[in-house]
N, C-alpha and C positions, 0 to 999 in steps of 0.2 A: 676602342672599337668594338672590341668583342660582347663586350656588354652590351653595347647599343642593339648588335647584329642581335643577341639572346631576347633579347625587351623584345626590339620588333618581332621577331620569330614570335613568344609571346601570344601578341595581341593577336595576330591576324589566327595563329590557330585557334588563342579564345573567342575571335567572333566567328568560325570557321563551327565548332561545335554545336551549337545548335541545331545544324542544319544536316548535322549529319544523320542520324534517325529523321528527320523532321519527314520524311519519301515515306517511306514504310506506313500504311498503315497498325493503327490496334485493331489486338482480333477481340469481343468482348461475344461471352456466352451468356445467357440465360432465358429465365420465360415471363414471358407475354403479360404484362397485367393489364393493360385497355390500349387500344388503337383509336384515334384521333386521325380520321382522313383529310378533316376540312384544313386540318391547320400542320401536316403531312408530319406526327408527329407517334413513338410509339414509347409508351411507359415501360420498361422491364426490369425485372430482377435478375441483376447482376448475380452469376452464380459462382465469382471467383471473393466478391466484398459481401453478400448480401442484402446488401442496399439497393436503391428504386433507382432509375437512372434515366432521363428524359430522352432519347434520339430520334432528333430532327429525322428526315431523309429530301433527300435530291428525284427521288424517284416513288412517286403515291404509288407506283401501278403494283410496286414490291406490298405494300400494307395490305392490298386486297385479300391475302390467302391468309393473314395473321390472326388469330385468336386467340383472346384468351387461355393462358395458359396451356400455353406451348411453347415449346422448346424450338430456339431459335441460335442460328452467328450470326454476327456482325461482324462488317469491319469499316473502322470509325476511324474518321482522317484525328491524327496528333494533334492533342491539345485543342482541337472542338468537342462538341458531341449530335457534331453532319458525321449521319452515316453512308460512307460508299455504298453498301450492301446490306441488306437485312435478310435473311430467309432461313427457311425449317428446320433445324438443324434432322439432320438424318441420319439413327444406329442403324449401325454396321452389325452382320445376322451372327454373332457367333456361334453359333450353333453348329455353324455350315465349316469356320476357320480353324475351331477343338479340336477335329481328326474324326468326329464325328461324322455315321453314313446316315441317308435319310431313314426315320425310322430307327434306328436304334436310340441308348436313353446311357 
């Protein structure tokens, strides 16, 4: 009886494991290689792998501000190449947080 209970529990857990991380988007950083507004796609060089990656977007308005060579960040639906959000990457000013005052070197 216990063996049947454990087997059923294992099956239920295994069927739900793929859904646990499926809701969170994947964060990707990279450099824009090209933008095709007609196809609603942007080709980037992924910063973590160094490979080219084509991202489709549901919101073509996000592509209007992207230019080749621009650093971007994107949130991608897991298991797809569909970007929920694509935006230019903004670097924080390290001089201000380093404890230096304006005018000091």
